[in-house]
N, CA, C and O atoms as a GROMACS GRO file, in nm:
protein
  584
    1ALA      N    1   0.084  -0.119   0.000
    1ALA     CA    2   0.000   0.000   0.000
    1ALA      C    3   0.087   0.124   0.000
    1ALA      O    4   0.183   0.135   0.077
    2VAL      N    5   0.054   0.215  -0.084
    2VAL     CA    6   0.127   0.340  -0.092
    2VAL      C    7   0.044   0.447  -0.025
    2VAL      O    8  -0.076   0.459  -0.051
    3SER      N    9   0.107   0.526   0.062
    3SER     CA   10   0.036   0.638   0.123
    3SER      C   11   0.122   0.762   0.111
    3SER      O   12   0.245   0.754   0.102
    4PHE      N   13   0.057   0.875   0.112
    4PHE     CA   14   0.126   1.003   0.103
    4PHE      C   15   0.074   1.088   0.216
    4PHE      O   16  -0.046   1.113   0.225
    5GLN      N   17   0.164   1.134   0.302
    5GLN     CA   18   0.124   1.218   0.414
    5GLN      C   19   0.193   1.352   0.399
    5GLN      O   20   0.311   1.359   0.363
    6ALA      N   21   0.120   1.457   0.426
    6ALA     CA   22   0.178   1.589   0.413
    6ALA      C   23   0.132   1.676   0.528
    6ALA      O   24   0.018   1.667   0.573
    7GLY      N   25   0.220   1.761   0.574
    7GLY     CA   26   0.189   1.852   0.682
    7GLY      C   27   0.309   1.938   0.713
    7GLY      O   28   0.405   1.942   0.635
    8HIS      N   29   0.306   2.007   0.827
    8HIS     CA   30   0.421   2.090   0.863
    8HIS      C   31   0.548   2.006   0.870
    8HIS      O   32   0.651   2.045   0.817
    9ARG      N   33   0.541   1.893   0.934
    9ARG     CA   34   0.651   1.796   0.933
    9ARG      C   35   0.590   1.671   0.874
    9ARG      O   36   0.532   1.589   0.945
   10SER      N   37   0.604   1.658   0.746
   10SER     CA   38   0.531   1.553   0.680
   10SER      C   39   0.626   1.456   0.613
   10SER      O   40   0.744   1.484   0.593
   11SER      N   41   0.572   1.343   0.581
   11SER     CA   42   0.657   1.243   0.521
   11SER      C   43   0.580   1.160   0.421
   11SER      O   44   0.458   1.148   0.427
   12SER      N   45   0.655   1.105   0.328
   12SER     CA   46   0.601   1.013   0.232
   12SER      C   47   0.691   0.891   0.238
   12SER      O   48   0.813   0.903   0.229
   13CYS      N   49   0.633   0.777   0.251
   13CYS     CA   50   0.717   0.659   0.269
   13CYS      C   51   0.688   0.558   0.159
   13CYS      O   52   0.574   0.514   0.142
   14GLU      N   53   0.791   0.524   0.085
   14GLU     CA   54   0.778   0.421  -0.017
   14GLU      C   55   0.908   0.342  -0.014
   14GLU      O   56   1.015   0.399  -0.036
   15SER      N   57   0.900   0.216   0.011
   15SER     CA   58   1.017   0.129   0.020
   15SER      C   59   1.118   0.180   0.122
   15SER      O   60   1.239   0.175   0.098
   16GLY      N   61   1.069   0.231   0.236
   16GLY     CA   62   1.157   0.278   0.341
   16GLY      C   63   1.215   0.416   0.318
   16GLY      O   64   1.292   0.464   0.402
   17GLU      N   65   1.181   0.481   0.210
   17GLU     CA   66   1.234   0.613   0.180
   17GLU      C   67   1.149   0.719   0.248
   17GLU      O   68   1.026   0.716   0.237
   18LEU      N   69   1.211   0.812   0.320
   18LEU     CA   70   1.140   0.912   0.396
   18LEU      C   71   1.174   1.050   0.342
   18LEU      O   72   1.291   1.083   0.325
   19HIS      N   73   1.072   1.132   0.316
   19HIS     CA   74   1.092   1.267   0.268
   19HIS      C   75   1.019   1.362   0.362
   19HIS      O   76   0.904   1.336   0.397
   20GLU      N   77   1.083   1.469   0.403
   20GLU     CA   78   1.019   1.568   0.489
   20GLU      C   79   1.000   1.698   0.415
   20GLU      O   80   1.087   1.740   0.337
   21LEU      N   81   0.888   1.762   0.439
   21LEU     CA   82   0.859   1.893   0.384
   21LEU      C   83   0.856   1.990   0.500
   21LEU      O   84   0.783   1.968   0.597
   22SER      N   85   0.934   2.098   0.492
   22SER     CA   86   0.939   2.190   0.604
   22SER      C   87   0.853   2.314   0.581
   22SER      O   88   0.818   2.382   0.677
   23ALA      N   89   0.819   2.346   0.457
   23ALA     CA   90   0.739   2.464   0.426
   23ALA      C   91   0.591   2.430   0.435
   23ALA      O   92   0.554   2.313   0.420
   24PRO      N   93   0.504   2.530   0.459
   24PRO     CA   94   0.360   2.503   0.456
   24PRO      C   95   0.322   2.446   0.320
   24PRO      O   96   0.375   2.486   0.216
   25LEU      N   97   0.232   2.353   0.322
   25LEU     CA   98   0.195   2.281   0.201
   25LEU      C   99   0.077   2.346   0.132
   25LEU      O  100  -0.022   2.382   0.196
   26THR      N  101   0.087   2.360   0.000
   26THR     CA  102  -0.025   2.412  -0.078
   26THR      C  103  -0.067   2.304  -0.177
   26THR      O  104   0.005   2.206  -0.198
   27ALA      N  105  -0.183   2.321  -0.237
   27ALA     CA  106  -0.232   2.225  -0.335
   27ALA      C  107  -0.133   2.208  -0.449
   27ALA      O  108  -0.112   2.097  -0.497
   28GLU      N  109  -0.072   2.318  -0.493
   28GLU     CA  110   0.021   2.312  -0.606
   28GLU      C  111   0.146   2.232  -0.570
   28GLU      O  112   0.199   2.161  -0.655
   29ILE      N  113   0.193   2.243  -0.445
   29ILE     CA  114   0.312   2.169  -0.404
   29ILE      C  115   0.284   2.019  -0.402
   29ILE      O  116   0.368   1.941  -0.446
   30VAL      N  117   0.168   1.979  -0.353
   30VAL     CA  118   0.135   1.836  -0.352
   30VAL      C  119   0.132   1.784  -0.494
   30VAL      O  120   0.188   1.677  -0.522
   31TYR      N  121   0.070   1.856  -0.583
   31TYR     CA  122   0.060   1.812  -0.722
   31TYR      C  123   0.198   1.805  -0.786
   31TYR      O  124   0.230   1.706  -0.851
   32ASP      N  125   0.281   1.907  -0.767
   32ASP     CA  126   0.412   1.910  -0.828
   32ASP      C  127   0.508   1.810  -0.764
   32ASP      O  128   0.582   1.741  -0.834
   33ALA      N  129   0.505   1.801  -0.631
   33ALA     CA  130   0.599   1.714  -0.560
   33ALA      C  131   0.567   1.567  -0.579
   33ALA      O  132   0.658   1.485  -0.591
   34ALA      N  133   0.440   1.532  -0.583
   34ALA     CA  134   0.402   1.392  -0.590
   34ALA      C  135   0.395   1.341  -0.733
   34ALA      O  136   0.431   1.227  -0.761
   35GLY      N  137   0.348   1.426  -0.823
   35GLY     CA  138   0.341   1.388  -0.964
   35GLY      C  139   0.279   1.252  -0.987
   35GLY      O  140   0.165   1.227  -0.947
   36GLU      N  141   0.355   1.165  -1.050
   36GLU     CA  142   0.304   1.033  -1.085
   36GLU      C  143   0.280   0.944  -0.964
   36GLU      O  144   0.200   0.851  -0.972
   37LEU      N  145   0.345   0.972  -0.853
   37LEU     CA  146   0.325   0.892  -0.732
   37LEU      C  147   0.179   0.891  -0.690
   37LEU      O  148   0.131   0.790  -0.638
   38LEU      N  149   0.106   1.002  -0.710
   38LEU     CA  150  -0.034   1.009  -0.670
   38LEU      C  151  -0.118   0.902  -0.737
   38LEU      O  152  -0.221   0.862  -0.682
   39GLN      N  153  -0.078   0.855  -0.853
   39GLN     CA  154  -0.154   0.752  -0.922
   39GLN      C  155  -0.155   0.619  -0.847
   39GLN      O  156  -0.243   0.536  -0.870
   40GLU      N  157  -0.059   0.598  -0.759
   40GLU     CA  158  -0.049   0.473  -0.683
   40GLU      C  159  -0.098   0.488  -0.539
   40GLU      O  160  -0.110   0.388  -0.468
   41VAL      N  161  -0.127   0.609  -0.495
   41VAL     CA  162  -0.166   0.635  -0.357
   41VAL      C  163  -0.301   0.571  -0.326
   41VAL      O  164  -0.398   0.586  -0.401
   42GLN      N  165  -0.306   0.499  -0.213
   42GLN     CA  166  -0.430   0.439  -0.167
   42GLN      C  167  -0.489   0.515  -0.050
   42GLN      O  168  -0.610   0.513  -0.028
   43ARG      N  169  -0.402   0.582   0.027
   43ARG     CA  170  -0.446   0.663   0.141
   43ARG      C  171  -0.371   0.796   0.133
   43ARG      O  172  -0.248   0.799   0.128
   44LEU      N  173  -0.446   0.905   0.133
   44LEU     CA  174  -0.387   1.038   0.126
   44LEU      C  175  -0.424   1.114   0.252
   44LEU      O  176  -0.542   1.131   0.283
   45GLU      N  177  -0.323   1.159   0.326
   45GLU     CA  178  -0.344   1.238   0.448
   45GLU      C  179  -0.276   1.373   0.431
   45GLU      O  180  -0.158   1.381   0.399
   46ILE      N  181  -0.352   1.479   0.453
   46ILE     CA  182  -0.296   1.613   0.451
   46ILE      C  183  -0.342   1.680   0.580
   46ILE      O  184  -0.460   1.706   0.600
   47LEU      N  185  -0.245   1.706   0.668
   47LEU     CA  186  -0.273   1.748   0.804
   47LEU      C  187  -0.204   1.879   0.839
   47LEU      O  188  -0.089   1.901   0.799
   48PHE      N  189  -0.273   1.965   0.913
   48PHE     CA  190  -0.214   2.086   0.969
   48PHE      C  191  -0.143   2.172   0.864
   48PHE      O  192  -0.027   2.210   0.883
   49THR      N  193  -0.211   2.203   0.756
   49THR     CA  194  -0.152   2.284   0.649
   49THR      C  195  -0.251   2.391   0.605
   49THR      O  196  -0.360   2.401   0.660
   50ASN      N  197  -0.212   2.469   0.508
   50ASN     CA  198  -0.305   2.567   0.449
   50ASN      C  199  -0.362   2.513   0.318
   50ASN      O  200  -0.386   2.590   0.225
   51PHE      N  201  -0.382   2.384   0.311
   51PHE     CA  202  -0.436   2.315   0.194
   51PHE      C  203  -0.588   2.332   0.198
   51PHE      O  204  -0.658   2.244   0.248
   52THR      N  205  -0.639   2.444   0.146
   52THR     CA  206  -0.779   2.479   0.164
   52THR      C  207  -0.873   2.424   0.058
   52THR      O  208  -0.995   2.432   0.074
   53HIS      N  209  -0.819   2.369  -0.049
   53HIS     CA  210  -0.905   2.307  -0.150
   53HIS      C  211  -0.831   2.194  -0.218
   53HIS      O  212  -0.708   2.187  -0.215
   54VAL      N  213  -0.906   2.105  -0.279
   54VAL     CA  214  -0.848   1.991  -0.350
   54VAL      C  215  -0.867   2.016  -0.500
   54VAL      O  216  -0.979   2.009  -0.550
   55PRO      N  217  -0.759   2.044  -0.571
   55PRO     CA  218  -0.770   2.073  -0.714
   55PRO      C  219  -0.823   1.953  -0.792
   55PRO      O  220  -0.788   1.839  -0.762
   56SER      N  221  -0.907   1.978  -0.890
   56SER     CA  222  -0.964   1.868  -0.970
   56SER      C  223  -0.855   1.790  -1.043
   56SER      O  224  -0.869   1.670  -1.064
   57GLU      N  225  -0.745   1.858  -1.082
   57GLU     CA  226  -0.637   1.784  -1.150
   57GLU      C  227  -0.569   1.686  -1.055
   57GLU      O  228  -0.519   1.583  -1.099
   58THR      N  229  -0.566   1.718  -0.926
   58THR     CA  230  -0.511   1.625  -0.828
   58THR      C  231  -0.605   1.506  -0.810
   58THR      O  232  -0.560   1.392  -0.803
   59LEU      N  233  -0.735   1.532  -0.804
   59LEU     CA  234  -0.832   1.423  -0.791
   59LEU      C  235  -0.823   1.325  -0.907
   59LEU      O  236  -0.836   1.204  -0.889
   60ARG      N  237  -0.802   1.377  -1.026
   60ARG     CA  238  -0.791   1.290  -1.143
   60ARG      C  239  -0.672   1.194  -1.132
   60ARG      O  240  -0.676   1.085  -1.187
   61LEU      N  241  -0.567   1.235  -1.060
   61LEU     CA  242  -0.450   1.150  -1.045
   61LEU      C  243  -0.469   1.040  -0.940
   61LEU      O  244  -0.394   0.943  -0.939
   62LEU      N  245  -0.568   1.054  -0.854
   62LEU     CA  246  -0.588   0.959  -0.745
   62LEU      C  247  -0.664   0.836  -0.793
   62LEU      O  248  -0.779   0.814  -0.754
   63GLU      N  249  -0.601   0.758  -0.876
   63GLU     CA  250  -0.667   0.645  -0.940
   63GLU      C  251  -0.696   0.528  -0.846
   63GLU      O  252  -0.789   0.450  -0.871
   64LYS      N  253  -0.617   0.514  -0.739
   64LYS     CA  254  -0.633   0.399  -0.650
   64LYS      C  255  -0.670   0.438  -0.508
   64LYS      O  256  -0.677   0.352  -0.420
   65VAL      N  257  -0.694   0.565  -0.483
   65VAL     CA  258  -0.720   0.611  -0.346
   65VAL      C  259  -0.852   0.556  -0.294
   65VAL      O  260  -0.953   0.554  -0.365
   66SER      N  261  -0.849   0.511  -0.168
   66SER     CA  262  -0.973   0.466  -0.103
   66SER      C  263  -0.997   0.544   0.026
   66SER      O  264  -1.108   0.544   0.079
   67GLU      N  265  -0.892   0.610   0.076
   67GLU     CA  266  -0.904   0.687   0.201
   67GLU      C  267  -0.845   0.826   0.183
   67GLU      O  268  -0.731   0.840   0.138
   68LEU      N  269  -0.923   0.927   0.218
   68LEU     CA  270  -0.877   1.066   0.216
   68LEU      C  271  -0.891   1.123   0.356
   68LEU      O  272  -0.995   1.106   0.420
   69CYS      N  273  -0.787   1.189   0.403
   69CYS     CA  274  -0.788   1.244   0.537
   69CYS      C  275  -0.734   1.387   0.534
   69CYS      O  276  -0.617   1.410   0.503
   70PHE      N  277  -0.821   1.482   0.566
   70PHE     CA  278  -0.782   1.623   0.572
   70PHE      C  279  -0.817   1.673   0.713
   70PHE      O  280  -0.934   1.672   0.752
   71ILE      N  281  -0.717   1.715   0.788
   71ILE     CA  282  -0.738   1.762   0.925
   71ILE      C  283  -0.665   1.894   0.946
   71ILE      O  284  -0.547   1.906   0.912
   72HIS      N  285  -0.735   1.994   1.000
   72HIS     CA  286  -0.678   2.126   1.031
   72HIS      C  287  -0.616   2.191   0.908
   72HIS      O  288  -0.498   2.226   0.909
   73ASN      N  289  -0.694   2.208   0.801
   73ASN     CA  290  -0.642   2.270   0.680
   73ASN      C  291  -0.706   2.404   0.648
   73ASN      O  292  -0.661   2.473   0.557
   74GLY      N  293  -0.811   2.442   0.721
   74GLY     CA  294  -0.878   2.569   0.694
   74GLY      C  295  -0.974   2.564   0.576
   74GLY      O  296  -1.009   2.668   0.521
   75MET      N  297  -1.019   2.444   0.537
   75MET     CA  298  -1.115   2.432   0.426
   75MET      C  299  -1.246   2.499   0.464
   75MET      O  300  -1.300   2.477   0.573
   76ARG      N  301  -1.298   2.581   0.374
   76ARG     CA  302  -1.429   2.645   0.393
   76ARG      C  303  -1.536   2.577   0.308
   76ARG      O  304  -1.656   2.589   0.336
   77VAL      N  305  -1.493   2.507   0.204
   77VAL     CA  306  -1.585   2.437   0.114
   77VAL      C  307  -1.539   2.292   0.103
   77VAL      O  308  -1.422   2.265   0.076
   78ALA      N  309  -1.632   2.200   0.123
   78ALA     CA  310  -1.599   2.058   0.110
   78ALA      C  311  -1.570   2.027  -0.037
   78ALA      O  312  -1.637   2.079  -0.126
   79PRO      N  313  -1.472   1.942  -0.061
   79PRO     CA  314  -1.440   1.908  -0.200
   79PRO      C  315  -1.550   1.822  -0.263
   79PRO      O  316  -1.614   1.742  -0.196
   80THR      N  317  -1.570   1.840  -0.393
   80THR     CA  318  -1.662   1.755  -0.468
   80THR      C  319  -1.584   1.631  -0.508
   80THR      O  320  -1.487   1.639  -0.584
   81LEU      N  321  -1.624   1.518  -0.457
   81LEU     CA  322  -1.546   1.395  -0.474
   81LEU      C  323  -1.617   1.289  -0.557
   81LEU      O  324  -1.569   1.176  -0.566
   82SER      N  325  -1.730   1.324  -0.618
   82SER     CA  326  -1.808   1.223  -0.690
   82SER      C  327  -1.729   1.155  -0.801
   82SER      O  328  -1.761   1.042  -0.837
   83GLN      N  329  -1.626   1.220  -0.855
   83GLN     CA  330  -1.546   1.155  -0.959
   83GLN      C  331  -1.465   1.038  -0.904
   83GLN      O  332  -1.414   0.957  -0.981
   84LEU      N  333  -1.454   1.028  -0.771
   84LEU     CA  334  -1.385   0.915  -0.710
   84LEU      C  335  -1.484   0.804  -0.675
   84LEU      O  336  -1.444   0.693  -0.637
   85GLY      N  337  -1.612   0.834  -0.688
   85GLY     CA  338  -1.722   0.739  -0.677
   85GLY      C  339  -1.709   0.624  -0.581
   85GLY      O  340  -1.704   0.644  -0.460
   86HIS      N  341  -1.703   0.504  -0.634
   86HIS     CA  342  -1.705   0.381  -0.554
   86HIS      C  343  -1.575   0.358  -0.477
   86HIS      O  344  -1.574   0.280  -0.381
   87ARG      N  345  -1.467   0.422  -0.516
   87ARG     CA  346  -1.336   0.394  -0.454
   87ARG      C  347  -1.323   0.446  -0.312
   87ARG      O  348  -1.259   0.382  -0.229
   88ILE      N  349  -1.381   0.561  -0.281
   88ILE     CA  350  -1.363   0.622  -0.149
   88ILE      C  351  -1.446   0.546  -0.045
   88ILE      O  352  -1.569   0.538  -0.056
   89THR      N  353  -1.378   0.492   0.055
   89THR     CA  354  -1.447   0.422   0.163
   89THR      C  355  -1.439   0.500   0.294
   89THR      O  356  -1.530   0.489   0.377
   90ARG      N  357  -1.333   0.577   0.314
   90ARG     CA  358  -1.316   0.656   0.438
   90ARG      C  359  -1.279   0.799   0.400
   90ARG      O  360  -1.190   0.822   0.318
   91LEU      N  361  -1.350   0.894   0.461
   91LEU     CA  362  -1.324   1.035   0.434
   91LEU      C  363  -1.322   1.111   0.566
   91LEU      O  364  -1.416   1.101   0.645
   92THR      N  365  -1.215   1.186   0.589
   92THR     CA  366  -1.204   1.269   0.708
   92THR      C  367  -1.189   1.414   0.665
   92THR      O  368  -1.098   1.449   0.590
   93LEU      N  369  -1.278   1.498   0.713
   93LEU     CA  370  -1.275   1.643   0.690
   93LEU      C  371  -1.293   1.711   0.826
   93LEU      O  372  -1.385   1.791   0.843
   94SER      N  373  -1.207   1.680   0.919
   94SER     CA  374  -1.222   1.727   1.057
   94SER      C  375  -1.139   1.853   1.082
   94SER      O  376  -1.037   1.878   1.018
   95PHE      N  377  -1.187   1.932   1.179
   95PHE     CA  378  -1.120   2.056   1.220
   95PHE      C  379  -1.099   2.148   1.100
   95PHE      O  380  -0.990   2.204   1.082
   96GLN      N  381  -1.203   2.164   1.020
   96GLN     CA  382  -1.202   2.257   0.908
   96GLN      C  383  -1.292   2.374   0.944
   96GLN      O  384  -1.322   2.395   1.062
   97GLN      N  385  -1.336   2.449   0.846
   97GLN     CA  386  -1.430   2.558   0.867
   97GLN      C  387  -1.554   2.538   0.779
   97GLN      O  388  -1.612   2.633   0.728
   98LEU      N  389  -1.592   2.412   0.764
   98LEU     CA  390  -1.703   2.376   0.675
   98LEU      C  391  -1.837   2.410   0.738
   98LEU      O  392  -1.861   2.383   0.855
   99LYS      N  393  -1.924   2.470   0.658
   99LYS     CA  394  -2.061   2.498   0.700
   99LYS      C  395  -2.159   2.405   0.631
   99LYS      O  396  -2.276   2.397   0.669
  100ASP      N  397  -2.111   2.334   0.528
  100ASP     CA  398  -2.198   2.254   0.443
  100ASP      C  399  -2.118   2.140   0.383
  100ASP      O  400  -2.003   2.159   0.344
  101ILE      N  401  -2.177   2.021   0.376
  101ILE     CA  402  -2.110   1.908   0.310
  101ILE      C  403  -2.193   1.853   0.194
  101ILE      O  404  -2.165   1.745   0.143
  102SER      N  405  -2.295   1.927   0.154
  102SER     CA  406  -2.385   1.878   0.049
  102SER      C  407  -2.316   1.864  -0.086
  102SER      O  408  -2.366   1.793  -0.173
  103CYS      N  409  -2.202   1.929  -0.106
  103CYS     CA  410  -2.136   1.921  -0.236
  103CYS      C  411  -2.042   1.800  -0.248
  103CYS      O  412  -1.976   1.784  -0.350
  104LEU      N  413  -2.035   1.716  -0.146
  104LEU     CA  414  -1.947   1.600  -0.154
  104LEU      C  415  -1.977   1.513  -0.275
  104LEU      O  416  -1.885   1.456  -0.335
  105GLY      N  417  -2.102   1.502  -0.311
  105GLY     CA  418  -2.141   1.423  -0.428
  105GLY      C  419  -2.178   1.281  -0.392
  105GLY      O  420  -2.190   1.246  -0.274
  106SER      N  421  -2.195   1.201  -0.493
  106SER     CA  422  -2.233   1.062  -0.476
  106SER      C  423  -2.108   0.979  -0.445
  106SER      O  424  -2.017   0.969  -0.528
  107LEU      N  425  -2.106   0.921  -0.327
  107LEU     CA  426  -1.994   0.836  -0.285
  107LEU      C  427  -2.050   0.702  -0.238
  107LEU      O  428  -2.054   0.675  -0.118
  108PRO      N  429  -2.094   0.617  -0.331
  108PRO     CA  430  -2.162   0.494  -0.294
  108PRO      C  431  -2.078   0.395  -0.215
  108PRO      O  432  -2.134   0.307  -0.149
  109GLY      N  433  -1.947   0.407  -0.218
  109GLY     CA  434  -1.861   0.316  -0.143
  109GLY      C  435  -1.824   0.367  -0.005
  109GLY      O  436  -1.760   0.294   0.072
  110LEU      N  437  -1.862   0.490   0.028
  110LEU     CA  438  -1.823   0.550   0.155
  110LEU      C  439  -1.886   0.478   0.273
  110LEU      O  440  -2.008   0.465   0.281
  111THR      N  441  -1.801   0.431   0.366
  111THR     CA  442  -1.850   0.363   0.485
  111THR      C  443  -1.822   0.443   0.612
  111THR      O  444  -1.894   0.427   0.711
  112HIS      N  445  -1.720   0.528   0.611
  112HIS     CA  446  -1.682   0.607   0.728
  112HIS      C  447  -1.665   0.753   0.689
  112HIS      O  448  -1.593   0.784   0.594
  113LEU      N  449  -1.732   0.842   0.762
  113LEU     CA  450  -1.721   0.985   0.738
  113LEU      C  451  -1.698   1.056   0.871
  113LEU      O  452  -1.774   1.039   0.966
  114PHE      N  453  -1.591   1.135   0.875
  114PHE     CA  454  -1.556   1.209   0.996
  114PHE      C  455  -1.556   1.358   0.962
  114PHE      O  456  -1.468   1.406   0.891
  115VAL      N  457  -1.656   1.430   1.012
  115VAL     CA  458  -1.669   1.574   0.985
  115VAL      C  459  -1.681   1.651   1.117
  115VAL      O  460  -1.745   1.756   1.124
  116ASN      N  461  -1.618   1.598   1.220
  116ASN     CA  462  -1.624   1.663   1.351
  116ASN      C  463  -1.545   1.794   1.352
  116ASN      O  464  -1.454   1.815   1.273
  117ASN      N  465  -1.583   1.881   1.445
  117ASN     CA  466  -1.515   2.009   1.467
  117ASN      C  467  -1.516   2.097   1.342
  117ASN      O  468  -1.411   2.138   1.293
  118ASN      N  469  -1.635   2.126   1.294
  118ASN     CA  470  -1.657   2.218   1.182
  118ASN      C  471  -1.765   2.318   1.224
  118ASN      O  472  -1.785   2.340   1.343
  119HIS      N  473  -1.832   2.376   1.128
  119HIS     CA  474  -1.941   2.471   1.155
  119HIS      C  475  -2.070   2.424   1.087
  119HIS      O  476  -2.151   2.506   1.043
  120LEU      N  477  -2.089   2.293   1.080
  120LEU     CA  478  -2.206   2.236   1.013
  120LEU      C  479  -2.332   2.262   1.094
  120LEU      O  480  -2.332   2.253   1.216
  121THR      N  481  -2.441   2.294   1.022
  121THR     CA  482  -2.571   2.310   1.088
  121THR      C  483  -2.665   2.196   1.051
  121THR      O  484  -2.769   2.178   1.114
  122ASP      N  485  -2.629   2.118   0.948
  122ASP     CA  486  -2.708   2.001   0.909
  122ASP      C  487  -2.615   1.901   0.841
  122ASP      O  488  -2.496   1.927   0.820
  123LEU      N  489  -2.671   1.787   0.808
  123LEU     CA  490  -2.595   1.682   0.741
  123LEU      C  491  -2.656   1.648   0.605
  123LEU      O  492  -2.654   1.532   0.562
  124LEU      N  493  -2.709   1.748   0.538
  124LEU     CA  494  -2.768   1.727   0.406
  124LEU      C  495  -2.660   1.688   0.306
  124LEU      O  496  -2.546   1.732   0.315
  125GLY      N  497  -2.699   1.604   0.212
  125GLY     CA  498  -2.606   1.564   0.107
  125GLY      C  499  -2.548   1.425   0.125
  125GLY      O  500  -2.460   1.385   0.049
  126LEU      N  501  -2.597   1.352   0.223
  126LEU     CA  502  -2.545   1.218   0.244
  126LEU      C  503  -2.630   1.110   0.176
  126LEU      O  504  -2.606   0.991   0.195
  127ASP      N  505  -2.729   1.151   0.098
  127ASP     CA  506  -2.814   1.055   0.027
  127ASP      C  507  -2.735   0.969  -0.072
  127ASP      O  508  -2.774   0.856  -0.101
  128GLY      N  509  -2.625   1.023  -0.124
  128GLY     CA  510  -2.543   0.950  -0.220
  128GLY      C  511  -2.442   0.858  -0.155
  128GLY      O  512  -2.348   0.812  -0.220
  129CYS      N  513  -2.460   0.832  -0.026
  129CYS     CA  514  -2.368   0.746   0.051
  129CYS      C  515  -2.444   0.632   0.117
  129CYS      O  516  -2.453   0.628   0.240
  130PRO      N  517  -2.500   0.539   0.039
  130PRO     CA  518  -2.586   0.435   0.094
  130PRO      C  519  -2.516   0.336   0.188
  130PRO      O  520  -2.583   0.269   0.267
  131ARG      N  521  -2.384   0.324   0.181
  131ARG     CA  522  -2.311   0.229   0.266
  131ARG      C  523  -2.254   0.293   0.392
  131ARG      O  524  -2.183   0.227   0.468
  132LEU      N  525  -2.283   0.419   0.415
  132LEU     CA  526  -2.229   0.490   0.530
  132LEU      C  527  -2.270   0.420   0.660
  132LEU      O  528  -2.389   0.404   0.686
  133ARG      N  529  -2.173   0.379   0.739
  133ARG     CA  530  -2.200   0.308   0.865
  133ARG      C  531  -2.148   0.384   0.986
  133ARG      O  532  -2.203   0.371   1.096
  134THR      N  533  -2.044   0.464   0.967
  134THR     CA  534  -1.984   0.538   1.078
  134THR      C  535  -1.981   0.685   1.041
  134THR      O  536  -1.927   0.724   0.938
  135LEU      N  537  -2.040   0.767   1.127
  135LEU     CA  538  -2.044   0.912   1.105
  135LEU      C  539  -2.006   0.982   1.234
  135LEU      O  540  -2.074   0.967   1.336
  136TRP      N  541  -1.898   1.058   1.230
  136TRP     CA  542  -1.860   1.141   1.343
  136TRP      C  543  -1.884   1.284   1.303
  136TRP      O  544  -1.821   1.336   1.212
  137ALA      N  545  -1.977   1.350   1.372
  137ALA     CA  546  -2.012   1.488   1.340
  137ALA      C  547  -2.022   1.572   1.467
  137ALA      O  548  -2.093   1.672   1.470
  138HIS      N  549  -1.952   1.533   1.570
  138HIS     CA  550  -1.959   1.607   1.696
  138HIS      C  551  -1.886   1.741   1.684
  138HIS      O  552  -1.807   1.762   1.592
  139SER      N  553  -1.914   1.828   1.778
  139SER     CA  554  -1.853   1.962   1.784
  139SER      C  555  -1.883   2.043   1.658
  139SER      O  556  -1.793   2.104   1.598
  140ASN      N  557  -2.008   2.043   1.619
  140ASN     CA  558  -2.061   2.125   1.510
  140ASN      C  559  -2.178   2.206   1.566
  140ASN      O  560  -2.193   2.216   1.688
  141HIS      N  561  -2.259   2.263   1.480
  141HIS     CA  562  -2.374   2.342   1.521
  141HIS      C  563  -2.504   2.277   1.472
  141HIS      O  564  -2.597   2.346   1.431
  142ILE      N  565  -2.510   2.145   1.478
  142ILE     CA  566  -2.626   2.071   1.430
  142ILE      C  567  -2.733   2.070   1.539
  142ILE      O  568  -2.711   2.022   1.650
  143ALA      N  569  -2.850   2.125   1.505
  143ALA     CA  570  -2.958   2.135   1.602
  143ALA      C  571  -3.052   2.015   1.598
  143ALA      O  572  -3.106   1.974   1.701
  144LYS      N  573  -3.073   1.959   1.478
  144LYS     CA  574  -3.159   1.843   1.466
  144LYS      C  575  -3.119   1.760   1.345
  144LYS      O  576  -3.058   1.810   1.251
  145LEU      N  577  -3.155   1.633   1.349
  145LEU     CA  578  -3.129   1.540   1.239
  145LEU      C  579  -3.259   1.507   1.171
  145LEU      O  580  -3.359   1.478   1.236
  146GLU      N  581  -3.258   1.513   1.040
  146GLU     CA  582  -3.378   1.478   0.964
  146GLU      C  583  -3.350   1.363   0.873
  146GLU      O  584  -3.438   1.318   0.800
   0.00000   0.00000   0.00000
């Protein structure tokens, strides 16, 4: 399994090779630094950075990804991930500034969703996630579930 982790002190490990990034990470740096490696990534973690959006060109490269994890990145808009469709099984969008997750799209393979510590007032938009079994949405502004 290939994974790519990025953050203030981040690393990417493939065959025991360790790379550290010391500068704040942006979407352009991930795309440029990882290049073809993203095509083999199965789990992508981007933590504690200013990575506020996921470029569509980066999503197109994630041919084998099944897990996406974004924590403390300052995202204000949830990424549209429907082009990853059945492949995404776990998605973490925690400690962001999200007010809405309805744009996530149809993710029929999604089984775990973590959207805790945001500014959500509802959980609309999960109709396209029929296999969802685990949902963490604590520390938001959700008043009622419908």
